[in-house]
Biopython code that builds the backbone (N, CA, C, O; Angstrom):
import numpy as np
from Bio.PDB.StructureBuilder import StructureBuilder

atoms = [
    (1, "MET", "N", (-7.032, -32.473, 29.712)),
    (1, "MET", "CA", (-7.165, -32.064, 28.461)),
    (1, "MET", "C", (-7.851, -31.036, 27.683)),
    (1, "MET", "O", (-7.423, -30.607, 26.611)),
    (2, "LYS", "N", (-8.418, -30.835, 27.982)),
    (2, "LYS", "CA", (-9.676, -29.976, 27.773)),
    (2, "LYS", "C", (-8.729, -28.398, 27.885)),
    (2, "LYS", "O", (-8.593, -27.706, 26.876)),
    (3, "LYS", "N", (-8.354, -28.137, 28.732)),
    (3, "LYS", "CA", (-7.823, -27.616, 29.757)),
    (3, "LYS", "C", (-6.718, -26.958, 28.787)),
    (3, "LYS", "O", (-6.704, -25.728, 28.737)),
    (4, "LEU", "N", (-5.757, -27.705, 27.984)),
    (4, "LEU", "CA", (-4.643, -27.724, 27.691)),
    (4, "LEU", "C", (-5.197, -27.422, 25.930)),
    (4, "LEU", "O", (-4.423, -26.783, 25.217)),
    (5, "ILE", "N", (-6.312, -27.831, 25.433)),
    (5, "ILE", "CA", (-6.901, -27.501, 24.156)),
    (5, "ILE", "C", (-7.365, -25.609, 24.056)),
    (5, "ILE", "O", (-7.375, -24.752, 23.173)),
    (6, "LEU", "N", (-7.690, -25.681, 25.484)),
    (6, "LEU", "CA", (-8.462, -24.243, 25.365)),
    (6, "LEU", "C", (-7.189, -23.173, 25.512)),
    (6, "LEU", "O", (-7.114, -22.076, 24.958)),
    (7, "ALA", "N", (-6.178, -23.801, 26.432)),
    (7, "ALA", "CA", (-4.908, -22.919, 26.448)),
    (7, "ALA", "C", (-4.529, -22.647, 25.159)),
    (7, "ALA", "O", (-4.371, -21.467, 24.845)),
    (8, "SER", "N", (-4.374, -23.410, 24.451)),
    (8, "SER", "CA", (-3.882, -23.345, 22.943)),
    (8, "SER", "C", (-4.307, -22.285, 22.186)),
    (8, "SER", "O", (-3.670, -21.294, 21.829)),
    (9, "LEU", "N", (-5.912, -22.715, 21.891)),
    (9, "LEU", "CA", (-6.572, -21.939, 21.404)),
    (9, "LEU", "C", (-6.516, -20.380, 21.851)),
    (9, "LEU", "O", (-6.535, -19.438, 21.058)),
    (10, "SER", "N", (-6.468, -20.311, 22.813)),
    (10, "SER", "CA", (-6.293, -19.047, 23.575)),
    (10, "SER", "C", (-5.092, -18.029, 22.785)),
    (10, "SER", "O", (-5.197, -17.000, 22.117)),
    (11, "ALA", "N", (-3.502, -19.166, 23.377)),
    (11, "ALA", "CA", (-2.888, -18.627, 23.027)),
    (11, "ALA", "C", (-2.672, -17.876, 21.500)),
    (11, "ALA", "O", (-2.369, -16.706, 21.265)),
    (12, "ILE", "N", (-2.968, -19.090, 20.482)),
    (12, "ILE", "CA", (-2.972, -18.801, 18.872)),
    (12, "ILE", "C", (-3.968, -17.526, 18.799)),
    (12, "ILE", "O", (-3.723, -16.603, 18.022)),
    (13, "ALA", "N", (-4.919, -17.520, 19.508)),
    (13, "ALA", "CA", (-5.895, -16.111, 19.372)),
    (13, "ALA", "C", (-5.489, -15.002, 19.760)),
    (13, "ALA", "O", (-5.788, -13.974, 19.153)),
    (14, "LEU", "N", (-4.628, -15.005, 20.993)),
    (14, "LEU", "CA", (-3.862, -13.410, 21.638)),
    (14, "LEU", "C", (-2.835, -13.103, 20.213)),
    (14, "LEU", "O", (-2.780, -11.979, 19.714)),
    (15, "MET", "N", (-2.127, -14.174, 19.720)),
    (15, "MET", "CA", (-0.871, -13.587, 18.840)),
    (15, "MET", "C", (-1.483, -13.508, 17.495)),
    (15, "MET", "O", (-0.850, -13.206, 16.483)),
    (16, "GLY", "N", (-2.937, -13.836, 17.537)),
    (16, "GLY", "CA", (-3.758, -13.276, 15.545)),
    (16, "GLY", "C", (-3.930, -11.845, 16.226)),
    (16, "GLY", "O", (-3.491, -10.882, 15.598)),
    (17, "VAL", "N", (-4.431, -11.670, 17.246)),
    (17, "VAL", "CA", (-4.836, -9.912, 17.744)),
    (17, "VAL", "C", (-3.415, -9.435, 17.915)),
    (17, "VAL", "O", (-3.284, -8.386, 17.284)),
    (18, "ALA", "N", (-2.602, -9.695, 18.355)),
    (18, "ALA", "CA", (-1.382, -8.990, 18.445)),
    (18, "ALA", "C", (-0.587, -8.492, 17.101)),
    (18, "ALA", "O", (0.118, -7.523, 16.821)),
    (19, "ALA", "N", (-1.113, -9.770, 16.347)),
    (19, "ALA", "CA", (0.281, -9.366, 14.978)),
    (19, "ALA", "C", (-0.882, -8.319, 14.241)),
    (19, "ALA", "O", (-0.372, -7.517, 13.459)),
    (20, "CYS", "N", (-2.636, -8.214, 14.422)),
    (20, "CYS", "CA", (-3.329, -7.710, 13.881)),
    (20, "CYS", "C", (-3.781, -6.239, 13.988)),
    (20, "CYS", "O", (-4.599, -5.576, 13.351)),
    (21, "SER", "N", (-2.994, -5.975, 14.974)),
    (21, "SER", "CA", (-3.307, -4.477, 15.817)),
    (21, "SER", "C", (-2.839, -3.253, 15.684)),
    (21, "SER", "O", (-1.611, -3.261, 15.593)),
    (22, "ASP", "N", (-3.280, -2.275, 15.639)),
    (22, "ASP", "CA", (-2.232, -0.909, 15.407)),
    (22, "ASP", "C", (-1.742, -0.849, 16.397)),
    (22, "ASP", "O", (-2.519, -0.611, 17.322)),
    (23, "SER", "N", (-0.508, -0.992, 16.699)),
    (23, "SER", "CA", (0.187, -0.697, 18.017)),
    (23, "SER", "C", (0.651, 0.960, 17.903)),
    (23, "SER", "O", (0.915, 1.446, 19.002)),
    (24, "GLY", "N", (0.773, 1.793, 16.858)),
    (24, "GLY", "CA", (1.269, 2.853, 16.790)),
    (24, "GLY", "C", (2.547, 3.052, 16.260)),
    (24, "GLY", "O", (2.768, 4.029, 15.544)),
    (25, "THR", "N", (3.632, 2.028, 16.600)),
    (25, "THR", "CA", (4.867, 1.777, 15.926)),
    (25, "THR", "C", (5.199, 2.094, 14.876)),
    (25, "THR", "O", (6.277, 2.678, 14.767)),
    (26, "ASP", "N", (4.303, 1.794, 13.575)),
    (26, "ASP", "CA", (4.542, 1.705, 12.364)),
    (26, "ASP", "C", (3.925, 3.570, 11.918)),
    (26, "ASP", "O", (2.782, 3.996, 12.080)),
    (27, "LYS", "N", (5.057, 4.294, 11.383)),
    (27, "LYS", "CA", (5.004, 5.573, 11.491)),
    (27, "LYS", "C", (4.672, 6.011, 9.427)),
    (27, "LYS", "O", (4.403, 7.146, 9.034)),
    (28, "THR", "N", (4.804, 4.779, 8.505)),
    (28, "THR", "CA", (5.095, 5.081, 7.321)),
    (28, "THR", "C", (3.320, 5.431, 7.018)),
    (28, "THR", "O", (2.262, 5.308, 7.636)),
    (29, "THR", "N", (3.740, 5.884, 5.801)),
    (29, "THR", "CA", (2.271, 6.498, 5.267)),
    (29, "THR", "C", (2.147, 6.468, 3.631)),
    (29, "THR", "O", (3.142, 6.582, 2.915)),
    (30, "THR", "N", (1.028, 6.330, 3.200)),
    (30, "THR", "CA", (1.233, 5.747, 1.886)),
    (30, "THR", "C", (0.081, 6.893, 0.948)),
    (30, "THR", "O", (-1.110, 6.695, 0.707)),
    (31, "GLN", "N", (0.969, 8.143, 0.546)),
    (31, "GLN", "CA", (0.411, 8.988, -0.088)),
    (31, "GLN", "C", (0.995, 8.868, -1.408)),
    (31, "GLN", "O", (1.985, 8.238, -1.780)),
    (32, "SER", "N", (-0.130, 9.879, -2.279)),
    (32, "SER", "CA", (0.518, 9.426, -3.497)),
    (32, "SER", "C", (1.172, 10.941, -4.310)),
    (32, "SER", "O", (0.663, 12.057, -4.211)),
    (33, "THR", "N", (2.022, 10.699, -4.853)),
    (33, "THR", "CA", (2.887, 11.826, -5.086)),
    (33, "THR", "C", (2.451, 12.712, -6.953)),
    (33, "THR", "O", (2.407, 12.226, -8.083)),
    (34, "ASN", "N", (2.292, 13.660, -6.602)),
    (34, "ASN", "CA", (1.954, 14.450, -7.840)),
    (34, "ASN", "C", (2.984, 15.047, -8.286)),
    (34, "ASN", "O", (3.827, 15.528, -7.529)),
    (35, "PRO", "N", (3.088, 15.117, -9.975)),
    (35, "PRO", "CA", (4.344, 15.729, -10.800)),
    (35, "PRO", "C", (4.029, 16.916, -10.786)),
    (35, "PRO", "O", (2.909, 17.424, -10.735)),
    (36, "PRO", "N", (5.405, 17.551, -10.849)),
    (36, "PRO", "CA", (5.618, 19.150, -10.708)),
    (36, "PRO", "C", (4.315, 20.210, -11.726)),
    (36, "PRO", "O", (4.146, 19.607, -12.786)),
    (37, "ALA", "N", (3.839, 20.909, -11.707)),
    (37, "ALA", "CA", (3.208, 21.832, -12.545)),
    (37, "ALA", "C", (3.601, 21.776, -13.843)),
    (37, "ALA", "O", (2.965, 21.406, -14.830)),
    (38, "ALA", "N", (4.696, 22.173, -13.747)),
    (38, "ALA", "CA", (5.431, 22.680, -15.082)),
    (38, "ALA", "C", (5.572, 21.569, -15.882)),
    (38, "ALA", "O", (5.477, 21.699, -17.102)),
    (39, "GLU", "N", (5.849, 20.176, -15.230)),
    (39, "GLU", "CA", (6.152, 19.223, -16.311)),
    (39, "GLU", "C", (4.817, 18.800, -16.882)),
    (39, "GLU", "O", (3.788, 18.465, -16.295)),
    (40, "GLN", "N", (5.142, 18.919, -18.433)),
    (40, "GLN", "CA", (3.447, 18.235, -18.938)),
    (40, "GLN", "C", (3.817, 16.793, -19.548)),
    (40, "GLN", "O", (4.984, 16.487, -19.791)),
    (41, "PRO", "N", (2.849, 16.027, -19.749)),
    (41, "PRO", "CA", (2.764, 14.544, -20.691)),
    (41, "PRO", "C", (3.463, 14.647, -21.877)),
    (41, "PRO", "O", (3.544, 15.635, -22.607)),
    (42, "MET", "N", (3.920, 13.650, -22.005)),
    (42, "MET", "CA", (4.848, 13.632, -23.467)),
    (42, "MET", "C", (3.408, 13.035, -24.530)),
    (42, "MET", "O", (2.421, 12.302, -24.463)),
    (43, "LYS", "N", (4.228, 14.062, -25.608)),
    (43, "LYS", "CA", (2.739, 13.508, -27.015)),
    (43, "LYS", "C", (3.758, 12.322, -27.797)),
    (43, "LYS", "O", (4.960, 12.219, -27.553)),
    (44, "PRO", "N", (3.060, 11.524, -28.710)),
    (44, "PRO", "CA", (3.824, 10.663, -29.596)),
    (44, "PRO", "C", (4.473, 11.498, -30.541)),
    (44, "PRO", "O", (3.883, 12.429, -31.089)),
    (45, "ALA", "N", (5.851, 11.162, -30.793)),
    (45, "ALA", "CA", (6.625, 11.369, -31.976)),
    (45, "ALA", "C", (5.875, 11.207, -33.085)),
    (45, "ALA", "O", (5.291, 10.159, -33.358)),
    (46, "ALA", "N", (5.850, 12.703, -34.083)),
    (46, "ALA", "CA", (5.301, 12.706, -35.392)),
    (46, "ALA", "C", (6.632, 11.693, -35.997)),
    (46, "ALA", "O", (7.784, 11.882, -35.607)),
    (47, "PRO", "N", (6.228, 10.477, -37.121)),
    (47, "PRO", "CA", (7.067, 10.186, -37.942)),
    (47, "PRO", "C", (7.754, 11.013, -38.973)),
    (47, "PRO", "O", (7.161, 11.540, -39.914)),
    (48, "ALA", "N", (9.182, 11.111, -38.725)),
    (48, "ALA", "CA", (10.256, 12.183, -39.648)),
    (48, "ALA", "C", (9.989, 12.001, -41.208)),
    (48, "ALA", "O", (10.025, 13.004, -41.921)),
    (49, "ASP", "N", (9.663, 10.469, -41.882)),
    (49, "ASP", "CA", (9.658, 10.687, -43.163)),
    (49, "ASP", "C", (8.168, 9.835, -43.637)),
    (49, "ASP", "O", (8.037, 8.629, -43.427)),
    (50, "ASN", "N", (7.630, 10.261, -43.970)),
    (50, "ASN", "CA", (6.309, 10.405, -44.350)),
    (50, "ASN", "C", (6.175, 9.221, -45.972)),
    (50, "ASN", "O", (5.034, 8.911, -46.315)),
    (51, "SER", "N", (7.330, 8.703, -46.773)),
    (51, "SER", "CA", (7.546, 7.740, -47.449)),
    (51, "SER", "C", (7.520, 6.588, -47.405)),
    (51, "SER", "O", (7.248, 6.007, -48.456)),
    (52, "THR", "N", (7.722, 5.991, -46.495)),
    (52, "THR", "CA", (6.923, 4.788, -46.128)),
    (52, "THR", "C", (5.480, 4.384, -46.110)),
    (52, "THR", "O", (4.836, 5.056, -45.304)),
    (53, "LYS", "N", (4.931, 3.680, -46.619)),
    (53, "LYS", "CA", (3.940, 2.594, -46.978)),
    (53, "LYS", "C", (3.481, 1.695, -45.980)),
    (53, "LYS", "O", (4.363, 0.956, -45.542)),
    (54, "PRO", "N", (2.354, 1.553, -45.502)),
    (54, "PRO", "CA", (1.824, 0.486, -44.626)),
    (54, "PRO", "C", (2.279, -0.517, -45.021)),
    (54, "PRO", "O", (2.744, -0.476, -46.160)),
    (55, "ALA", "N", (2.348, -1.921, -44.212)),
    (55, "ALA", "CA", (2.543, -3.470, -44.291)),
    (55, "ALA", "C", (1.436, -3.931, -45.325)),
    (55, "ALA", "O", (0.315, -3.424, -45.298)),
    (56, "GLU", "N", (1.705, -4.676, -46.020)),
    (56, "GLU", "CA", (0.759, -5.512, -46.771)),
    (56, "GLU", "C", (0.223, -6.987, -46.756)),
    (56, "GLU", "O", (1.039, -7.908, -46.729)),
    (57, "PRO", "N", (-0.901, -7.196, -46.771)),
    (57, "PRO", "CA", (-0.699, -8.655, -46.281)),
    (57, "PRO", "C", (-0.226, -8.815, -47.225)),
    (57, "PRO", "O", (0.157, -7.943, -48.005)),
    (58, "ALA", "N", (-0.097, -10.930, -47.449)),
    (58, "ALA", "CA", (0.552, -11.747, -47.564)),
    (58, "ALA", "C", (-0.505, -11.884, -49.190)),
    (58, "ALA", "O", (-1.704, -11.771, -48.933)),
    (59, "PRO", "N", (-0.189, -12.105, -50.763)),
    (59, "PRO", "CA", (-1.147, -12.849, -51.022)),
    (59, "PRO", "C", (-1.764, -13.558, -51.093)),
    (59, "PRO", "O", (-1.069, -14.549, -50.872)),
    (60, "ALA", "N", (-2.950, -13.949, -51.307)),
    (60, "ALA", "CA", (-4.023, -15.405, -51.555)),
    (60, "ALA", "C", (-3.195, -16.374, -51.864)),
    (60, "ALA", "O", (-2.782, -17.141, -50.994)),
    (61, "THR", "N", (-2.851, -16.471, -53.096)),
    (61, "THR", "CA", (-2.418, -17.784, -53.599)),
    (61, "THR", "C", (-1.188, -18.121, -52.951)),
    (61, "THR", "O", (-0.524, -17.277, -52.350)),
    (62, "PRO", "N", (-0.788, -19.587, -53.073)),
    (62, "PRO", "CA", (0.226, -20.020, -52.507)),
    (62, "PRO", "C", (1.504, -20.244, -53.432)),
    (62, "PRO", "O", (1.518, -21.063, -54.352)),
    (63, "ALA", "N", (2.627, -19.383, -53.068)),
    (63, "ALA", "CA", (3.430, -20.171, -53.871)),
    (63, "ALA", "C", (3.259, -21.204, -54.687)),
    (63, "ALA", "O", (2.518, -22.089, -54.258)),
    (64, "PRO", "N", (3.831, -21.383, -55.967)),
    (64, "PRO", "CA", (4.238, -22.480, -56.611)),
    (64, "PRO", "C", (5.402, -23.258, -55.870)),
    (64, "PRO", "O", (6.398, -22.896, -55.244)),
    (65, "ALA", "N", (4.791, -24.616, -56.246)),
    (65, "ALA", "CA", (5.595, -25.591, -55.683)),
    (65, "ALA", "C", (7.308, -26.147, -56.346)),
    (65, "ALA", "O", (7.263, -26.711, -57.440)),
    (66, "PRO", "N", (8.482, -26.007, -55.798)),
    (66, "PRO", "CA", (9.849, -26.229, -56.075)),
    (66, "PRO", "C", (9.986, -27.440, -57.082)),
    (66, "PRO", "O", (9.717, -28.615, -56.831)),
    (67, "ALA", "N", (10.535, -26.836, -58.461)),
    (67, "ALA", "CA", (11.258, -28.060, -59.315)),
    (67, "ALA", "C", (11.964, -29.198, -58.420)),
    (67, "ALA", "O", (12.842, -29.064, -57.567)),
    (68, "GLN", "N", (11.315, -30.355, -58.875)),
    (68, "GLN", "CA", (12.492, -31.233, -58.158)),
    (68, "GLN", "C", (13.505, -32.223, -59.348)),
    (68, "GLN", "O", (14.425, -32.929, -58.937)),
]
sb = StructureBuilder()
sb.init_structure("model")
sb.init_model(0)
sb.init_chain("A")
sb.init_seg("    ")
for serial, (resi, resn, name, xyz) in enumerate(atoms, 1):
    if name == "N":
        sb.init_residue(resn, " ", resi, " ")
    sb.init_atom(name, np.array(xyz, "f"), 0.0, 1.0, " ", f" {name:<3s}", serial, name[0])
structure = sb.get_structure()
C-alpha cells in the first residue's frame, strides 16, 4: 500500500514539473509596442458654443403639495 501511495505522489509531482517546465517549444514573446513618433496624443475638444451655462442645483425648498 505504501508503494502505491509513493508511486502516485511521484507521478503527480512528475506531471507538475513537466507542466511548469520551460521546454523551449513556446516561441511567443511579450514585448510592448511603441506608437509611431509622428502620432500625437489627442487633445480634448474645445466646446464650440460658450453660451451654455453650467447646471444649477435644485432649490432647497420643497415644491408645494398639489391641491385635491
